[in-house]
C-alpha positions as CSV (number, residue, x, y, z in Angstrom):
1,X,-68.0,-91.0,-61.2
2,X,-64.8,-93.0,-61.4
3,X,-64.2,-92.0,-65.0
4,X,-64.9,-88.4,-64.1
5,X,-62.1,-88.5,-61.5
6,X,-59.7,-90.0,-64.0
7,X,-60.6,-87.3,-66.5
8,X,-60.2,-84.6,-63.9
9,X,-56.7,-85.9,-62.9
10,X,-55.7,-86.1,-66.6
11,X,-56.8,-82.5,-67.1
12,X,-54.8,-81.3,-64.1
13,X,-51.7,-83.0,-65.3
14,X,-52.1,-81.5,-68.8
15,X,-52.7,-78.0,-67.4
16,X,-49.6,-78.2,-65.2
17,X,-47.5,-79.0,-68.3
18,X,-48.6,-75.9,-70.1
19,X,-48.0,-73.9,-66.9
20,X,-44.4,-75.0,-66.9
21,X,-44.0,-73.9,-70.6
22,X,-45.5,-70.5,-69.6
23,X,-42.9,-70.1,-66.9
24,X,-40.1,-70.9,-69.3
25,X,-41.4,-68.5,-72.0
26,X,-41.9,-65.7,-69.5
27,X,-38.1,-65.9,-68.8
28,X,-37.4,-65.7,-72.5
29,X,-39.6,-62.7,-73.3
30,X,-37.8,-59.5,-73.9
31,X,-34.6,-58.3,-75.5
32,X,-31.4,-60.2,-75.6
33,X,-28.1,-58.9,-77.0
34,X,-25.9,-61.2,-79.1
35,X,-22.5,-61.6,-77.3
36,X,-20.8,-64.3,-79.2
37,X,-21.2,-67.3,-81.5
38,X,-19.0,-70.4,-81.2
39,X,-19.0,-72.3,-84.5
40,X,-17.8,-75.9,-85.0
41,X,-15.0,-76.4,-87.5
42,X,-13.9,-80.0,-87.8
43,X,-10.8,-79.2,-89.9
44,X,-9.2,-77.0,-87.1
45,X,-7.5,-78.2,-84.0
46,X,-9.7,-75.9,-81.9
47,X,-13.2,-77.0,-82.9
48,X,-15.0,-73.9,-81.4
49,X,-14.2,-70.7,-83.2
50,X,-15.8,-67.8,-81.2
51,X,-17.0,-64.8,-83.1
52,X,-17.3,-61.9,-80.8
53,X,-20.4,-59.6,-81.2
54,X,-20.0,-57.7,-77.9
55,X,-19.2,-54.4,-79.6
56,X,-22.2,-54.7,-82.0
57,X,-25.8,-54.0,-81.0
58,X,-27.6,-57.0,-82.4
59,X,-30.8,-57.6,-80.4
60,X,-33.0,-60.7,-80.4
61,X,-36.5,-59.5,-79.3
62,X,-38.8,-62.4,-78.1
63,X,-42.5,-61.5,-77.9
64,X,-45.0,-63.6,-75.9
65,X,-47.0,-64.4,-79.1
66,X,-44.2,-66.5,-80.6
67,X,-42.6,-63.7,-82.7
68,X,-38.9,-63.2,-82.7
69,X,-37.4,-60.0,-84.3
70,X,-33.7,-59.8,-85.0
71,X,-32.3,-56.3,-85.4
72,X,-29.3,-57.0,-87.7
73,X,-27.8,-59.7,-89.8
74,X,-25.3,-62.1,-88.1
75,X,-23.7,-65.4,-88.8
76,X,-26.8,-67.4,-87.6
77,X,-30.0,-65.5,-88.6
78,X,-30.6,-62.6,-90.9
79,X,-32.4,-59.4,-89.9
80,X,-36.1,-59.9,-89.8
81,X,-39.1,-61.6,-88.1
82,X,-39.3,-65.3,-87.2
83,X,-41.7,-67.6,-85.4
84,X,-40.5,-69.5,-82.4
85,X,-41.9,-72.2,-80.2
86,X,-40.7,-73.7,-76.9
87,X,-40.6,-77.5,-76.8
88,X,-40.0,-79.6,-73.7
89,X,-39.0,-83.3,-74.1
90,X,-38.4,-84.9,-70.8
91,X,-35.5,-83.0,-69.1
92,X,-34.6,-81.1,-72.3
93,X,-35.8,-77.7,-73.4
94,X,-35.7,-76.7,-77.1
95,X,-36.4,-73.5,-78.9
96,X,-37.7,-74.1,-82.4
97,X,-37.1,-71.1,-84.6
98,X,-38.7,-71.5,-88.0
99,X,-38.3,-75.3,-87.9
100,X,-34.7,-75.3,-86.6
101,X,-34.4,-76.8,-83.2
102,X,-32.0,-75.3,-80.7
103,X,-31.2,-76.6,-77.2
104,X,-31.4,-73.7,-74.8
105,X,-30.5,-72.7,-71.3
106,X,-31.7,-69.5,-69.7
107,X,-31.0,-67.7,-66.4
108,X,-31.6,-64.2,-65.3
109,X,-29.0,-62.6,-67.5
110,X,-27.8,-65.2,-70.1
111,X,-29.5,-67.1,-72.9
112,X,-27.6,-69.9,-74.7
113,X,-28.9,-71.4,-77.9
114,X,-27.1,-74.6,-78.7
115,X,-26.9,-76.7,-81.8
116,X,-23.7,-78.5,-80.9
117,X,-25.6,-81.8,-80.7
118,X,-25.5,-81.7,-84.6
119,X,-22.1,-80.0,-84.9
120,X,-23.8,-76.6,-85.1
121,X,-23.1,-73.3,-83.4
122,X,-23.6,-72.2,-79.9
123,X,-25.1,-68.7,-79.5
124,X,-24.6,-66.7,-76.3
125,X,-26.9,-63.7,-75.6
126,X,-27.1,-61.4,-72.6
127,X,-30.2,-59.7,-71.2
128,X,-30.5,-56.3,-72.8
129,X,-31.6,-53.4,-70.6
């Protein structure tokens, strides 16, 4: 009986982890419009060179089954379909898109994909109607 209780406790802990991931992915699901990309350039005095996409209609569509569809080419990803996965490591959230790991922050209206931890770009998207 003692082992059954330990097993039950372990199952509850594991199920709560997957529940957290579901909450995060629910916030991600839907359409996000590309606003800007900040690229790192070590040869310039200003290391972040923003590229403004606000006038373009480039949409990142995240589906609950792990599919990402991008409506047009941009400096980060080309038009097409990709697979994504949400990864949580301690306090950090990552979005893995086709094997490339992005740090990400999300709130009601803004999604930030960030690879600055490896001198990569930072992508800012806004919730699309």
